[in-house]
DRENGUTOR-207545 format. One record per residue (C-alpha): residue number from 0; residue in one letter; x negated, y negated, z negated. Coordinates in steps of 0.5 Angstrom, whole numbers. Layout:
+-----+----+-------+-------+-------+
:   i : aa :     X :     Y :     Z :
+-----+----+-------+-------+-------+
: NUM :  a :     X :     Y :     Z :
...
+-----+----+-------+-------+-------+
END
This chain:
+-----+----+-------+-------+-------+
:   i : aa :     X :     Y :     Z :
+-----+----+-------+-------+-------+
:   0 :  x :   -64 :    64 :   100 :
:   1 :  x :   -70 :    69 :   101 :
:   2 :  x :   -66 :    72 :   108 :
:   3 :  x :   -61 :    69 :   111 :
:   4 :  x :   -61 :    71 :   119 :
:   5 :  x :   -55 :    67 :   120 :
:   6 :  x :   -60 :    61 :   119 :
:   7 :  x :   -65 :    64 :   123 :
:   8 :  x :   -64 :    62 :   131 :
:   9 :  x :   -68 :    68 :   133 :
:  10 :  x :   -63 :    73 :   130 :
:  11 :  x :   -58 :    70 :   135 :
:  12 :  x :   -63 :    71 :   141 :
:  13 :  x :   -64 :    78 :   139 :
:  14 :  x :   -56 :    79 :   138 :
:  15 :  x :   -55 :    77 :   145 :
:  16 :  x :   -61 :    81 :   148 :
:  17 :  x :   -58 :    87 :   144 :
:  18 :  x :   -51 :    86 :   147 :
:  19 :  x :   -54 :    85 :   154 :
:  20 :  x :   -57 :    92 :   153 :
:  21 :  x :   -53 :    96 :   149 :
:  22 :  x :   -49 :   102 :   152 :
:  23 :  x :   -54 :   102 :   158 :
:  24 :  x :   -58 :   108 :   160 :
:  25 :  x :   -65 :   106 :   164 :
:  26 :  x :   -68 :   111 :   169 :
:  27 :  x :   -75 :   108 :   169 :
:  28 :  x :   -79 :   103 :   165 :
:  29 :  x :   -78 :    98 :   171 :
:  30 :  x :   -70 :    98 :   171 :
:  31 :  x :   -71 :    97 :   163 :
:  32 :  x :   -76 :    91 :   164 :
:  33 :  x :   -71 :    88 :   170 :
:  34 :  x :   -65 :    88 :   165 :
:  35 :  x :   -69 :    85 :   159 :
:  36 :  x :   -72 :    80 :   164 :
:  37 :  x :   -65 :    78 :   167 :
:  38 :  x :   -62 :    78 :   160 :
:  39 :  x :   -67 :    73 :   157 :
:  40 :  x :   -66 :    69 :   164 :
:  41 :  x :   -59 :    68 :   161 :
:  42 :  x :   -61 :    65 :   155 :
:  43 :  x :   -61 :    58 :   158 :
:  44 :  x :   -64 :    52 :   154 :
:  45 :  x :   -57 :    49 :   152 :
:  46 :  x :   -54 :    55 :   150 :
:  47 :  x :   -61 :    56 :   145 :
:  48 :  x :   -60 :    49 :   143 :
:  49 :  x :   -54 :    51 :   140 :
:  50 :  x :   -57 :    56 :   135 :
:  51 :  x :   -60 :    51 :   131 :
+-----+----+-------+-------+-------+
END
């Protein structure tokens, strides 16, 4: 298939990141950066390995 997001593991990573950051408001760039870092830390190796 030309485009199959369900077969692309990075799409699941983006979905997880979006879910962690959606419906939140950040007063500063530092708060946003911290939230992104925290969300990325939640993506553990075993969890990401299951995306394949």
